[in-house]
C-alpha positions in Angstrom: -16.8 16.1 15.2 -13.3 14.7 15.0 -13.2 11.9 12.5 -10.7 9.1 11.9 -10.8 7.4 8.5 -9.4 4.0 7.7 -10.0 1.4 5.1 -8.7 -2.0 3.9 -7.6 -3.2 7.3 -7.9 -6.8 6.2 -8.0 -8.1 9.7 -5.3 -5.8 11.2 -5.9 -2.9 13.6 -2.5 -2.3 15.0 -1.5 -0.3 18.1 0.1 2.4 16.0 -3.3 3.1 14.3 -5.0 3.0 17.6 -2.6 5.6 19.0 -3.2 7.9 15.9 -7.0 7.5 16.2 -7.2 7.8 20.0 -8.3 11.4 20.1 -11.0 11.1 17.5 -14.8 11.0 18.3 -15.7 8.5 15.6 -14.0 6.2 13.1 -15.2 5.8 9.6 -14.2 2.5 7.9 -14.4 2.4 4.1 -14.6 -1.3 3.7 -12.6 -4.5 3.7 -12.5 -5.0 7.4 -11.1 -8.4 6.8 -13.9 -10.9 6.4 -16.3 -11.2 9.4 -17.4 -9.1 12.3 -14.5 -9.7 14.7 -12.4 -6.7 13.6 -15.4 -4.4 13.2 -16.5 -5.2 16.7 -13.0 -4.6 18.0 -12.9 -1.1 16.3 -16.4 -0.4 17.6 -15.4 -1.1 21.1 -12.5 1.3 20.7 -14.5 4.2 19.2 -18.0 4.6 17.7 -17.9 3.2 14.2 -19.6 4.0 10.9 -18.5 1.5 8.2 -19.3 0.0 4.9 -18.7 -3.6 3.7 -16.0 -4.2 1.1 -15.6 -6.8 -1.6 -13.6 -9.0 0.8 -16.1 -8.9 3.7 -18.6 -11.7 4.3 -22.3 -11.6 4.6 -22.4 -11.5 8.4 -20.5 -8.2 8.3 -22.8 -6.9 5.6 -25.8 -7.2 7.8 -24.3 -4.6 10.2 -22.3 -2.6 7.6 -24.1 -2.0 4.3 -22.4 -1.7 0.9 -22.9 2.1 1.1 -24.0 4.8 3.6 -25.3 8.3 3.2 -25.3 10.5 6.3 -24.8 14.0 7.5 -21.9 15.1 9.7 -21.2 18.7 10.8 -23.4 20.2 8.1 -22.0 18.1 5.3 -23.5 15.2 3.4 -21.3 12.1 3.3 -21.5 9.2 0.9 -19.3 6.2 1.7 -18.8 3.0 -0.3 -15.8 0.7 -0.7 -15.2 0.6 -4.5 -15.4 4.2 -5.7 -12.7 5.4 -8.0 -11.6 9.0 -8.6 -12.7 12.1 -10.5 -13.1 11.2 -14.1 -12.8 7.5 -13.3 -15.6 6.5 -10.9 -16.9 3.0 -10.7 -20.3 2.8 -12.4 -22.1 2.0 -9.2 -20.3 4.8 -7.3 -21.1 7.3 -10.1 -24.8 6.4 -9.8 -24.7 6.9 -6.1 -22.9 10.2 -6.4 -25.4 11.4 -9.0 -28.3 10.3 -6.8 -27.1 11.8 -3.5 -24.9 14.7 -4.5 -22.6 14.4 -1.5 -20.2 17.1 -0.2 -17.8 14.3 0.7 -17.3 11.0 -1.1 -15.4 8.4 0.9 -14.1 5.2 -0.6 -11.3 2.6 -0.2 -10.3 -0.5 -2.2 -7.3 1.0 -4.1 -5.0 0.9 -1.1 -3.8 4.3 -2.3 -4.2 7.4 -0.2 -5.9 10.2 -2.1 -7.5 13.4 -1.2 -8.9 15.4 -4.1 -11.7 17.8 -5.0 -13.9 17.0 -8.0 -14.9 20.2 -9.9 -17.4 18.2 -12.0 -19.4 17.6 -8.8 -19.4 21.1 -7.4 -16.1 20.6 -5.6 -17.1 17.4 -3.9 -14.2 16.2 -1.7 -13.1 12.7 -2.5 -11.3 10.9 0.4 -9.6 7.5 0.2 -7.5 6.8 3.3 -5.4 4.1 1.6 -4.9 0.8 3.4 -4.4 0.4 7.2 -3.7 -3.3 6.9 -0.7 -5.4 5.7 -2.4 -7.3 2.9 -1.9 -5.9 -0.6 0.7 -4.2 -2.8 1.0 -1.0 -0.9 4.3 -0.2 0.8 3.0 2.4 3.3 0.0 1.9 5.6 -2.1 5.0 5.9 -5.0 6.7 7.7 -6.6 10.1 7.9 -8.1 12.2 10.7 -9.9 15.6 10.4 -12.5 17.8 11.9 -15.9 18.5 10.5 -18.0 21.4 11.8 -20.3 24.1 10.5 -20.2 22.8 7.0 -16.5 22.6 6.6 -13.7 20.0 6.9 -10.4 21.2 8.4 -7.1 20.3 10.0 -6.7 17.0 8.1 -3.7 14.9 9.1 -2.2 11.9 7.4 -0.7 8.9 9.3 1.9 6.8 7.5 3.5 3.5 8.7 5.8 1.3 6.8 4.3 -2.0 6.0 
């Protein structure tokens, strides 16, 4: 599978991000679509979508996109939630989910800061935060990730950056 990963769009899915994500098979969205279902539906019409609701998303969106997801992709277990944190500094709810599900990949958003790091405390779990694809927030660069997952490994990860 070829995956595109975005978060914190806050109502904006610009042409530059569409061009970067054009070759992917599926888009994962780590929350804060931007309120309601409109943007989620726009993204889902562009590519198959797996997303979670964020703290800025309304209840209509939460019926379609839960607060967290656990699924398998290419032989790896993925846990996705919006508010997650980083190794040594996980949000309490995220830490509980990580301990319960023991994922290979933990995906979160919320911070608006791109981060890709392994957590040796959780057997080398890969922590992915794609930063923010939207224009709302303090970040100065808008970011996204794309990568391949197959046969139990993630590879050929690319970062997209766009000045806000």
